[in-house]
N, C-alpha and C positions, 0 to 999 in steps of 0.2 A: 504493500499499500504506500501511498504518498506520505512523505515525512513533513515535519514542520508543525505549524500551529494547529493544523487539523489532525495531528497524529493520533490523539486520544479518540477523536470521533471516528477515524478510520479503523482504529483497533476495535471499537465498539461495533462498527458495521460488520467487520470480519467475524466477530464473536457471534453476533446475531445470526449471520448467514450459516456458519458452520454448525451451529446448534439448532438451526431450524426453528427459531423463536418467531411466533406470530405477534404482530403488533396490533392486530384487530381481529374481532370475530367476524367481520365483514370484509370483503375484498375492498382495498383502499382505492376506490374509483372517484375521480373528480366529478363535480357537478356538470362540467362542460364536456364530459367524456364522449357524448354522442352528438355534439354539434357538427362535427365533420361527417361527411358521407364515407361509406366504405371505400369508394374510389379515391377520395381525397386522402384518406389514411394510407392506402396502398401506395399512392404516389409519393407521399412524404417518407414512408418507411423505406421505399426503394432507394431514395436519395441517401437516407441515413445509413443504410446498410452498404451502399456503394462506398461511402466515406469510411466505414469500418473496415471493409476489405482492402480498400486502398491503403489505409493507415497500417494495416498488417503487412503490407508489401505485396499483395496479390496483384497479378496482371489480369485486369478485367477485360482486356482484349482477347484473351484466350477463349476459344469456342466453348470450353467446358464451364467457364466462370461468367461469361458475358450475361447470361440470363439469371444468375443466382440471386442478385438483389431483388428482382421482381418476383421470382418464385418464393423467396423467403417472406416478402411483404404480403403476398396473397395467402401464404400459409398462416402467418400470424393473424391476419384479420378474419379470414374465412374458415380457418380450421382450428389450429391448436389454441387460439384465444377467442374463438367465436362465441364461447359461452359468456363473455363479458356483455354481450349485447342482449338486453332484456327481451328484444323482439324474437330471439331464438329460443326462448324458454318454451318447452313443450306444454301443450294443454293437458292438464292432469284431469281428464274426464273420469268421473266415478259413477258407479252403478249401485243400486240397492242390493244388499246381500239377501236376495230372495230365498236362497237355499239354506240360510241360517248357519253357514259355516262359522264355528266359534273358536276354532283353534288357530294357532299362528300360521301364517303363510310366509314362506322363505324363498326368496330368489337369490340363489348362491352363485358364486363364481362369475359375477358380472365383470367382464374384462374392463380394466380402467387404464386409461392413458391421460396423464395430466402433466403439469410442468411446475417444477419447484420455482417459487417466486424469488428465491435468493440468488440463484445462479442461472436460471432459465434452462435447466437441464431436465430430461424426462423423469417422471414418476410412472412406473409400470407395475400393475398388480391386479388384484381381484377385490371386488366389493361384495359383501353379503348383506342383503337388505330384508328385513322382516317386519310384519305388522300383524296386529290382531284387530279384526273388524269390530267396529261398534255400530254397524248398520250400513257401512259403505265399503265397497271393494273397488280396486283400481286394476286396469289392464296390466298384465305382466310386462309388456313391452315398455309401458310408461315408467316402470321402475328402472329399467335399463337406461331409458332416455334421460331421466332426471339425474342419474349418476353421470352420464356423459355430459350433460349441460353444465353442471357445476365443476366437472373435471376440466373442461375446456377453457381454462383461464390460469393465470399465474396463481399458484395455490400453496397452502400449507395443509398437510394431510389432516390434522385435527379439525381445521375449519371446514374442510370438505365433508367430513363425517357429520358435523353439526348442520351444514346447509342441506344435505340430503334428508336428514331426519326432520328438520323443521319444515321443508317443503312438503313432505309426505304427511306430516301431522296436520298441516293446514288443509291439504286436499281431502284427507280422509276424516277429518273431524275427531281425531283421537290422539292421545299422547302415546299410545302403545305402538311405538315404532322404534326400530333399532337398526344400526348400520355398523358393520365391522369391515375394516379395510386392512389388507396385508399387501404391502407394496415395496418395491425396490426403488431407491432414490439414486439416480445416476450421479448426483452431486456428492454422494458418499461412496458409491461404487467405483466411479471412474476418475475422481479427483480427491484432493484432501487426504483423508485416511486411506482411500482406495481399498476399501473392504468389499470385495465382490460377493461375499457370501451372505451378508446381513440383509435383512428386510425390516420394515417398520410396521407394527401392528397398532392400530388405533380403533377406538369404538365410541359410540354414542348410544346410550340406552334411555328410552323414555317410557313413562308409565309403568306397566306391569313388567317390562323388561328389566327394570331395576331389582325386581325380586330374584333372589338367588335361584329358586327352583325353575323359573321361567328362563332366566339367563343360561342356566345349565342345559335346558332343553334346546335352546337355540344353538348353543355350541355343539351339542350332539348332532343336530341336523346338519351343521356345516361339515362335520367330520365324515358324514356319509360319503362312500366312494361311489359316485354315480358313473356307471359306464354303459355305453350303448354298443352292441355288437353290430 
């Protein structure tokens, strides 16, 4: 990091990043975050990333690199950070629980791709989401989509757990929602301590899932080895 009068600040920034500390339970998005159109954002990011690659000494006249700034800009805005845009939030339509199913429903092994907000490196893992109906049910694909929506932004894993649970609680009208995430952070695996074997497990339990017996039942479901021949 840079030395001088900002040395202590830079040391703090390093410490926060390497320890994956979250500064907020919500993604820190400015009020004017969506004043620019996606096209305008792509144009600006393309210019910025051209400058980054040029500063690193890359030859942007090379055929392989010439289109990289635009590709990265499109990827940032439309793909890996697309979940920042509230217009992309999936509609969480619910239905009456007419068949009176009263046990927990678990959607496990939801593939999760996110990005660590400290180093902008990938977070890759699985999310396990569960709820107990209080009169409403939600389509299974909507559970996958809500995970994807909140994952597609610069994230901290603990915050991601909370956002998934809170969104489903609001849609289902019940506190009885839980989410467990087991993921690898490439900012740990590929830099810094470079521990390729470790993964991070976080959880958020609401309502009945805070009870030990219900929590254990959920964990037993997750352990089931589902195979299809």
